[in-house]
N, C-alpha and C positions, 0 to 999 in steps of 0.2 A: 552477207545478210541482205543485201537487194533483189539478191534473187532468190532469197528464201521465200522469203514477202514476198512477191511476186507469184511465185510457183503456190502456194497459202493462198492468191485470189483469186487463181484459175482454177482451185480443187473448193473452193468455196462458191465460184462460179459453176462449176459442173453439178457440184450436191443443189443449191438453187434449181437449177435448169431440169435436174430430175425430179425435184418435186413437183414443178411447175406439170412436168410431163408428164405427170402421174393424176395429179390432180385433173385434166384435160383428160385423159383417158376416162376418167370416172366417171367426170362428167359426161360425159360421149356414151359410155356407158348407160349413164341414165338413163338418156334422151332416147335411147334403142330403145330401153323399157318400158318410158312412159308412150311410144310411137307404137312397141309391139299393143301392149292394151289399150289403147285409142280403137288400132284395127282389129281387136278381137271385138273387141265396145260396138264397130262399126259393124262387121260382120254377124253378130250375134245376133244386131236391130234390123237386119238385110234377113236374115232367115226369118226374122221373129214376122217384117213383112209380107212376104212372101209364103206365108207359111199361112197367115191372115188371108191373104189373097187366093189363098187357095181352097181357102175353108170356104169363104161367098162363093163365087164359081163355080167349086165341085161337087 
């Protein structure tokens, strides 16, 4: 009986570890998408500023 409880406890810990891992993966993915969006905004702003400079000097 004690062995069964120990094995059950290990199963619960493994399941909890898997859930935590998925949550961390999801957060990392969301963070990556936020960084991609920020980089796109920065690139668009940079392109806009370059277009303005070319328009005023050209």
